[in-house]
C-alpha positions as CSV (number, residue, x, y, z in Angstrom):
1,X,0.0,0.0,0.0
2,X,2.8,2.4,0.9
3,X,4.6,1.6,-2.3
4,X,1.5,2.4,-4.3
5,X,1.1,5.7,-2.5
6,X,4.8,6.5,-3.2
7,X,4.4,5.7,-6.9
8,X,1.3,7.9,-7.1
9,X,3.0,10.8,-5.3
10,X,6.0,10.6,-7.7
11,X,3.6,10.4,-10.7
12,X,1.6,13.4,-9.5
13,X,4.9,15.3,-8.8
14,X,6.1,14.6,-12.3
15,X,2.8,15.7,-13.9
16,X,2.8,19.0,-11.9
17,X,6.5,19.6,-12.9
18,X,5.7,19.1,-16.5
19,X,2.7,21.4,-16.3
20,X,4.8,24.1,-14.7
21,X,7.5,23.7,-17.4
22,X,4.8,23.9,-20.1
23,X,3.5,27.1,-18.6
24,X,6.9,28.7,-18.4
25,X,7.7,27.6,-22.0
26,X,4.5,29.1,-23.3
27,X,5.3,32.4,-21.5
28,X,8.9,32.3,-22.9
29,X,7.5,31.6,-26.4
30,X,5.1,34.6,-26.1
31,X,8.0,36.9,-25.1
32,X,10.2,35.6,-28.0
33,X,7.7,36.4,-30.7
34,X,9.0,39.2,-32.8
35,X,6.5,42.1,-33.1
36,X,6.0,43.8,-36.5
37,X,7.1,47.3,-37.2
38,X,5.5,49.9,-34.9
39,X,5.0,47.5,-31.9
40,X,7.6,47.5,-29.3
41,X,8.2,45.4,-26.2
42,X,7.0,47.4,-23.2
43,X,7.4,45.4,-20.1
44,X,5.9,47.7,-17.5
45,X,4.6,45.1,-15.0
46,X,1.0,44.9,-14.0
47,X,-1.4,47.0,-15.9
48,X,-3.0,49.8,-13.7
49,X,-6.6,48.7,-13.0
50,X,-9.4,51.1,-13.8
51,X,-13.2,51.2,-13.9
52,X,-15.0,53.2,-16.6
53,X,-18.4,53.2,-18.1
54,X,-19.0,52.4,-21.8
55,X,-21.3,54.3,-24.2
56,X,-24.3,52.4,-22.8
57,X,-23.5,53.2,-19.2
58,X,-22.2,49.7,-18.4
59,X,-19.3,49.6,-16.0
60,X,-16.1,47.9,-17.2
61,X,-13.2,46.9,-14.9
62,X,-9.8,46.0,-16.4
63,X,-9.1,43.4,-13.7
64,X,-12.0,41.3,-15.1
65,X,-10.1,40.6,-18.3
66,X,-7.5,38.4,-16.5
67,X,-7.0,35.2,-18.4
68,X,-7.2,36.8,-21.8
69,X,-4.9,38.9,-24.0
70,X,-6.2,42.5,-24.1
71,X,-5.8,45.1,-26.9
72,X,-6.2,48.4,-24.9
73,X,-6.6,51.3,-27.3
74,X,-6.6,55.0,-26.4
75,X,-8.2,57.3,-29.0
76,X,-10.2,60.6,-29.5
77,X,-12.6,61.8,-32.3
78,X,-10.5,64.9,-33.0
79,X,-7.4,62.7,-33.8
80,X,-6.8,62.2,-37.5
81,X,-4.8,59.0,-37.2
82,X,-7.4,57.6,-34.8
83,X,-10.1,58.2,-37.4
84,X,-8.0,56.7,-40.2
85,X,-7.1,53.5,-38.2
86,X,-10.6,52.9,-36.7
87,X,-11.9,50.7,-39.5
88,X,-8.8,48.5,-39.3
89,X,-9.4,48.2,-35.5
90,X,-12.9,47.1,-36.3
91,X,-11.7,44.4,-38.8
92,X,-9.1,43.3,-36.2
93,X,-11.9,43.0,-33.6
94,X,-14.0,40.9,-36.1
95,X,-11.0,38.7,-37.0
96,X,-9.7,38.1,-33.5
97,X,-13.0,38.2,-31.5
98,X,-12.4,34.8,-29.9
99,X,-8.7,35.3,-29.1
100,X,-8.3,38.9,-28.2
101,X,-10.4,41.3,-26.1
102,X,-10.5,44.7,-27.7
103,X,-10.9,47.6,-25.1
104,X,-11.3,51.0,-26.5
105,X,-10.9,54.1,-24.3
106,X,-12.0,57.5,-25.6
107,X,-10.0,60.3,-24.0
108,X,-12.0,63.2,-22.4
109,X,-15.0,63.3,-24.7
110,X,-18.7,62.7,-23.9
111,X,-21.0,59.9,-25.0
112,X,-22.7,61.9,-27.7
113,X,-19.4,62.9,-29.4
114,X,-18.2,59.3,-29.3
115,X,-21.4,57.8,-30.6
116,X,-21.7,60.3,-33.4
117,X,-18.0,59.8,-34.4
118,X,-18.3,56.0,-34.5
119,X,-21.6,56.1,-36.4
120,X,-20.2,58.5,-39.0
121,X,-17.3,56.2,-39.8
122,X,-19.5,53.1,-39.7
123,X,-17.7,51.3,-36.8
124,X,-19.6,49.2,-34.3
125,X,-16.9,49.1,-31.6
126,X,-18.1,49.9,-28.1
127,X,-15.9,52.4,-26.3
128,X,-15.2,53.3,-22.7
129,X,-15.6,56.9,-21.9
130,X,-12.8,58.6,-19.9
131,X,-14.7,61.9,-19.4
132,X,-12.2,63.5,-17.1
133,X,-9.1,62.0,-18.7
134,X,-7.8,60.5,-15.4
135,X,-7.4,56.9,-16.7
136,X,-5.6,58.3,-19.7
137,X,-3.4,60.4,-17.4
138,X,-2.5,57.3,-15.3
139,X,-1.6,55.2,-18.4
140,X,0.4,58.0,-20.0
141,X,0.0,57.2,-23.7
142,X,2.7,59.3,-25.5
143,X,0.2,60.4,-28.2
144,X,-3.1,59.3,-29.7
145,X,-3.8,56.7,-30.9
146,X,-1.8,54.4,-28.6
147,X,-2.4,50.7,-28.0
148,X,-1.2,48.4,-25.3
149,X,-1.1,44.6,-25.3
150,X,-1.8,43.1,-21.9
151,X,-1.1,39.4,-21.3
152,X,-3.5,37.0,-19.5
153,X,-1.7,37.7,-16.2
154,X,-2.5,41.4,-16.5
155,X,1.0,42.5,-17.4
156,X,1.6,45.2,-20.1
157,X,3.9,43.5,-22.7
158,X,3.7,45.7,-25.9
159,X,2.9,49.2,-27.0
160,X,2.2,50.8,-30.3
161,X,2.2,54.6,-30.6
162,X,0.4,56.1,-33.6
163,X,-2.0,54.6,-36.1
164,X,-1.5,51.1,-37.6
165,X,-3.2,49.0,-40.2
166,X,-4.2,46.5,-37.6
167,X,-5.9,44.3,-40.1
168,X,-2.8,43.7,-42.2
169,X,-1.4,40.1,-42.2
170,X,1.7,40.9,-40.3
171,X,-0.3,42.3,-37.3
172,X,-2.9,39.6,-37.4
173,X,-0.2,36.9,-37.6
174,X,1.7,38.4,-34.7
175,X,-1.5,38.7,-32.5
176,X,-2.5,35.1,-33.4
177,X,0.9,33.8,-32.5
178,X,0.9,35.8,-29.2
179,X,-2.5,34.6,-28.2
180,X,-1.8,31.0,-29.1
181,X,1.5,30.9,-27.3
182,X,-0.2,31.8,-24.0
183,X,-3.1,29.4,-24.1
C-alpha cells in the first residue's frame, strides 16, 4: 500500500512539474515572438486597474479581463490618425473576436461625441468613456492613438504609438501567435 502511494505521489509530482514547465515555456515563447514594425516590447509590470463606463452606461473593470490577451486602445474623435485606423481596428476585432479582447478608451469626450463619431465612420466598436481623462493620465500614452497589449496575467507587454493598419497580415499573424503561445 505504501509503495502504491509513493508511486502515485511521484507520478503526480512529475505531472505537476511538466505542467509548470509547459506554462513557463508558453510564457517564454510569447516573449520571444518578434513584433512587426511599430509595436515595441514594453514590459511595465501589472497594468494599472481602472473602472470606466461604456457608451451604454455599463461599467467595465480591467481586472475582469485576466485570463485573456487584451488590446487596450486610447483614442479621440479629433485625432486624424485615430479616425484613419478605426476601420482597421474594427476588422481586427472581427477577425480576433475569440482570441483577443478589444478595449477602446475615448479620451476626455462625452458619449454623444463618441457615438456620433463611430456612427459617422460606420464602426460598431463599443468604447469606454474617460470623461475626465484620469485613466488616460495614469496610463500616459505618448500620443493618440496608442495601443497596449496586456497578457493574460494582467501585465503590459507591448505598446504601439500612432496609427496602424491592424488588419494587415503581419499584425494579425503576430497577434494570433501571441494569443496561441499563452493558451
